[in-house]
C-alpha positions in Angstrom: 0.2 -0.1 0.1 1.1 3.5 -0.8 0.9 6.0 2.1 1.1 9.8 2.0 2.4 11.5 5.3 1.4 15.1 5.6 3.5 16.9 8.2 1.6 20.0 8.7 3.5 23.3 8.0 6.5 21.2 6.5 5.4 19.1 3.5 4.4 15.8 2.6 6.4 12.5 2.2 5.3 9.3 0.1 6.1 5.9 1.2 5.5 2.3 0.0 4.8 0.4 3.4 7.0 -2.3 2.1 9.9 0.1 2.6 9.0 1.1 6.0 10.1 -1.1 9.2 7.5 -3.8 10.4 5.5 -3.8 13.4 5.4 -6.6 15.9 2.8 -8.5 13.9 4.8 -7.9 10.6 2.7 -4.7 9.5 4.2 -1.5 9.8 3.1 0.8 12.7 2.5 4.6 12.6 5.6 4.7 14.7 7.5 3.3 12.0 6.2 5.7 9.5 7.3 8.4 12.1 10.6 7.0 12.1 10.9 7.2 8.3 10.2 10.9 8.6 12.8 11.5 11.4 10.2 12.3 14.0 9.5 10.7 17.5 6.1 9.9 18.8 6.9 12.1 21.8 6.9 15.2 19.7 3.8 14.9 17.4 0.1 13.6 17.1 -0.4 11.3 14.4 -4.2 11.7 12.7 -6.2 9.6 10.5 -9.5 11.3 9.2 -8.9 14.0 11.7 -8.8 11.7 14.7 -5.7 10.7 16.7 -4.3 7.1 16.5 -2.1 5.3 18.6 1.5 5.0 17.1 1.7 1.2 17.7 -1.3 0.6 15.6 -0.7 -0.9 12.2 -0.9 1.4 9.3 -4.6 1.1 7.8 -4.9 4.4 6.1 -3.4 5.8 2.7 -3.3 9.3 4.2 -1.6 10.3 7.6 -1.4 13.8 8.9 1.2 14.5 11.6 0.9 17.6 13.9 4.0 18.8 15.9 3.2 19.3 19.7 4.1 22.6 21.1 5.4 22.8 24.7 5.6 26.0 26.7 5.9 27.6 29.9 7.2 30.4 32.0 10.8 31.3 31.8 11.9 32.5 35.3 
């Protein structure tokens, strides 16, 4: 299956799932897609059809949206 990863504000990446590292059951996970675009699950949210998906879930969609999380706080 061919997957498009849209990193909001940064562009898109195209992957054939056969090229992405396999998940635990032999199918690539969303975390494997994140590794392929050099991102950590700790710094982003993965969305499919506008809804968050766990990064350990096998990829089942041809279009994935990635949103970077913003951390902030007060500087003393």
